[in-house]
N, C-alpha and C positions, 0 to 999 in steps of 0.2 A: 874242605872235606864235608860230604853230605851229612854225616852223623853230627859233626860239630855244629852245622847250621841248624839242624833240626833241634839240637839241645838248646841253642841260643833262642830259637823261636819259642820253646817251652818255657825258658827262663823269663823271657819278656811277657809272655801270656800270664805266668803266675804272678809276677811282680807288678804287672799293670802299668809299666812304664818302660821306656827305651833303656837299654843297657849302656849306651854311650861307649866311652873308651874302654870300659870293662868288658863289653861285648866283643870289641875288637881284640882285646887280649884273650878272651876265651877262644876265639877262632884261631889265634896264633899260637896258643899253648895247648897241645893235645892232652886231654885229661887221661887218656889210657896210658900215656908214657910214665905216669906218676903212680900207677896202681901196682901192687905186687902181683905176682903170678897167681896167687891163691887169694881169693876174696871170700866172703861169707855172706850167705843169704838166709833171711828168716824163714823157718818152717813153722808148723803148727805148734801150739802150747809153749811159745816162748823159746824154742830151740833154734840153733843155727847150724847150717851145713856148708862145707867147703865148696867152692866153685873154682876149678883150676883152668887156666887158659889153655893149657896143653891138652886137656881132656875134653873141654867144652868151649872152644874158641868163640863160637857165635854167641852163646849165652853170656860168656864173660865180657865180650865186647859191647853187647847190648846193655849190660849193667854199667859199663864204664861211661856210656853216653846217655844214660837215663837221667832225667831231672829228679834224682833221688840220692839219699846218702848211700855210700858203699862201706860195709864193714871191712876194714883192712887188717885188723888184728884182734885176736880174742885171748882172754886170760893173760894179758900183759905179755903175750908171746910164749908163754909156757904151754907145754903139751898138757891137754886135759886128761885126767884119770878116767878109766872107763866108768860110765854112768855119772860122772861128775858134770856139773853144769858148765855150759859153754857161755862165757860172758864177754860181750863186746868191750874192748879196751881202747880201740882207736878206729876212726873212720874217716872217709872223705866226705865232707859235708855236702848236702844238697846243693847243686850249682845255683839255684835260685837265692838261697840264703847267702851263699858266698858273694855273689854279685850285689845283693842288697846291702850286706855289711860293707863291702868295699865302697859302694856309693854313699853310705852314710859317713864312712870315715873321710872320704873325699880328700885324699892326699894329692899334692901337686907335684909334677916332675921336679926332681932334685931334692925333695924333702926326704927326711930320714925316718923310717918306720921300723919299730921293733914289733915283731910277731911272736906271740906266746903260744906254743903248740904247733910245731912244724908239721907233724902228721906226715902225709905223702909228699909235701913240698909244693903241691899245685897252687895253693893260695899264695905262697911266697913268690912263685913264678909269675903269677898274674900281677902282683905288686911290682916285681922287678921289671916286668915288661912295660909298665906305665911310668915308673919312677926313674928307671935307668939302673944299670949295674952299679953295685956298690952302695946303694941306698936302702937296702933291706937287710936286717939282722933277724934271724929266726931261731927261737930257742925250743929245744925238744928234750924232755927228761929221759926218753927211752933211747939208749945208745944205738940199737939196731934200726929203729925208725929214723934216727938222725943220719946214720950212715947211708941208708937207702935213699933218703931224700936228698942228701948232698950229692950223691951220684946222679940222681935225676935232674937236679938243678944245674949241674955242671959249672958252678962258680957264679951264677946269676945272683945268688944271695949268700950271705955269710951264715952258715949253719953252726950253732953252738950247742953242745950237749950239756945241759945244766938244768937246774930246777927253775922252771919259768916263774915261780912265785917271787924269785930274787931278781927278775929281769936280767939285764946284762949291762952292768955299769961301765965296762970299758968302752962301749959305743955311745954312751949317753953324752949330752941330752938328745932325746928324740922329738921329732915334731908330732908323732902319733905313736900310740901303742894299740895293737888290736890283738885280741885273744881268740882262739879257736876252741877253747874249753871254757866251761862255765865256773864261776866262783860265787860263793855266798858271802865273801868278805873280800873287798878290793885290796890286794897286796900293796903295802905302803911303798915298796920299791918302784912299782910302776908309776906312782905319783912323783916320786923324787927324781925319776929318770926322764920325765917329760918336761919340756921347756914350758915356762909360763905362756899361756895361750894355746898350748897344744892340747891334744885330746886323747882319751882313753875309751875304747870301745870294747865291751866284753859281754858275752852271754851270761845270763843270771840264773842262779839256782838257790832255792831254800830247801831245808829238809822236807818241807811239805810239798814243794812244786818246783819242777825244772822248767822254767819258762821265762822268756823275755830277754831283752837286750838293755844294757845300760850304757849311755853315752855321756861321758864326763868332760868337762873343760877344767884344765889345770890352772890355778891362780899363782900369783907371785909369792903369796904367803905360805905356800906349801899345802893348801887345801885344794880340793876338786869338787865340782858340783855339776849335776846333770840329771836327765830324766830317763825314764824307761820307755821302751816301746815293746809291743807284743810280738807273737808268732815266731818263736824260735825255741828250740830245745837241744842242748848240747851235753856231752859227757862232762862230768865234773872234773876239775883239775885233780890230779892224782894226789897231791898233798892235802886236799880238802875232802877227799872221799869219806863217806860214812858207811861203815860196815857193821850195821846193827841188825839184830834179829830179836824179835819178841821173846821167844822162849829160851834163847841162849843168853841174852843180855839184860832182859827187863823183868819178866814175870817169875816169881818164885812161889813154891808150894805153900810157904808160910805166910804169904801176904793175906791180909784180911780187908778186902776193899769195902767201901761204903756203897749202898745201893740207893738209887734214886730213879727218876724217870724223866723223859724229855719228849717234847712234841716236835722238835727239830730232827728231821730225817738225817741219818748219817750220810745218805747219798747226796743230800744237798751240799755238804761241805767237802765231800771226797769222791766226786764223780768227775764229769768232764766240762764243768763250768770253769774255764781257765781264768777268766777275770777274777772270780771269787777265790779260787785256789791261789792265785798270785797274791791277792790282798791278804789272805789268811797267812801266807808265808811271811809277809812283811809284819803283820800284827803279832804273830806267834813264831818268832824267828828260831826257836829251838825245839819246835814240835814236829814230829813226823807220824805217818800213819801206815797201817797195813790192813788189808782185808783178809778175812778168814771165813771161807765158805764151808758150811757143814762141819762146825767145830766139835762134833761129838759131845755136845752139851745138851741135855734134855730141854726141849722147848726153844732151841736157838737154831734158826736156819742159817743166819749170816751174822758175823760180828765184825765191827770195825775197831781195831786197836789204835790207840794214840799213846805216844810216849815222848819223854824228853830225850834229847840227844845225850844227856849224861846218865840216862837209864835210872833216874831216882824217883820218877813218878809215871804212872800210867793210868789209862782209862779205856774202858770197853763199852761199846754201845751195841745192844742186841736187837736183832729183828727176829720175831718168832715165825715169820713166813706168812702171817695172816694180817695182823694189824699194822696199818701204814701211817697212823697218826699218833702212836705212843710207842716208845722204845725204852727198854731197861738200860740203865747206866750203872756202871761199876767204876769207882775211882779209888786209887791207892797212891799214897805218897804225901809229901808236905804240900803239894799243890793239887788243885782240882781242875785237871786239864780240860775235861769236857766243858766245865763252866767257863774256862778261858776261851774255848772255841766258840761257844755260844755268844759270849761277849763280843768276840771279834766279828762273828757274823752279824750281830745286831749293829755294830759300828759300821760295817760295810753297807748295810741296808739304809741306815740313817744318813750316810754320806752320798747317797745316790748311786750305789753300786758302781763305783768307779773302776775304770779299766786301767791297765798299766800305764798309759799315757798320762794319767793324772798324778802318778807318783814320781817322786824324785829322791835323790840321795846326796847328802854332803859328807865327803870324806875328809877327815882331818887327822893329824898325827896320832891322836888318842883313840881313834875309832871311826865309826860311821853312824849317821843318823838318817832315817828315812822320813819322808814328809809327803803330804798330800797338797797338790796344787801350788803351794808356796813354801819355801824353806822355813817360814815362821810357824807352819802348821805341822808339828811332828805327828807321826803315826802313833796313835795310842789306842788302848781299849777302854 
């Protein structure tokens, strides 16, 4: 198929290396056969519009074979109320990242793989094509997505409707676990259900930043250890979602914040420097931020809000629209969050502005610990 060959060429060009057996699988497993009749495409201002194969077949087919993600479900499958936001809740990942992750996982024919997050089923189909029938178990929390994927897979993989955070114990142990949704804490079940020497590959997310991949090797003592790599962003696992809003959950009229000032620009820590944002997410694992343009406050053009995930402390950093080397800071709660962010930024600079590849994580039954360069060097501020 010409469209599939063009897609493979785009994947190889983006990844900068041959796709090997995963390229052969991509040519053999048609992506369009795993997409629903209605997909969603982004419009201006963060909105999404439906694209139906019956109404616009050419545009739908072009989206199916573009080297880009395809939104396949919004609002967890529920109909949106008029004027309510349309929020993506499932997607077919960009083929380039699919192939790159499968290459990183590197399973061998005959090995058993547990996939977390079936979605459309295309990823599981690629795995089954290489590993052979009966060697892939895929878990999907959404019953309708699981039903549709099972139909498209036609028995090539075992589709289970369950909470992916619990893995799937009846099929354990697995040689590998691969997730197609991001986590900020590695579920203990994934480690328990992977044989010693096996691996776990998952997209990573922190409240501060959705970015990176984590590749762990499981040890006989029940721990796992591995490093991060960059260049990926996935939807967060549904059980780990954060539904926080500044004015609904955090800021109250009776709060009396302390005022100070800073020379550190809020755009430095909350813009598009992904290496820095990734590091801040590890240094400040319970902090998140939100921008507020034109907040209807005298003398404030833009405000950066920072808050804890338990909504017990917050900070705001104000830009007056003129001065770019001095910013007003407001902080409320038992912690001084902007001070913590400044300390994390200073740590990042002092350690040579490390990218994700220099960071790793050790997972043990009691939790997880991040480190820089070596497990003996924990990430601290």
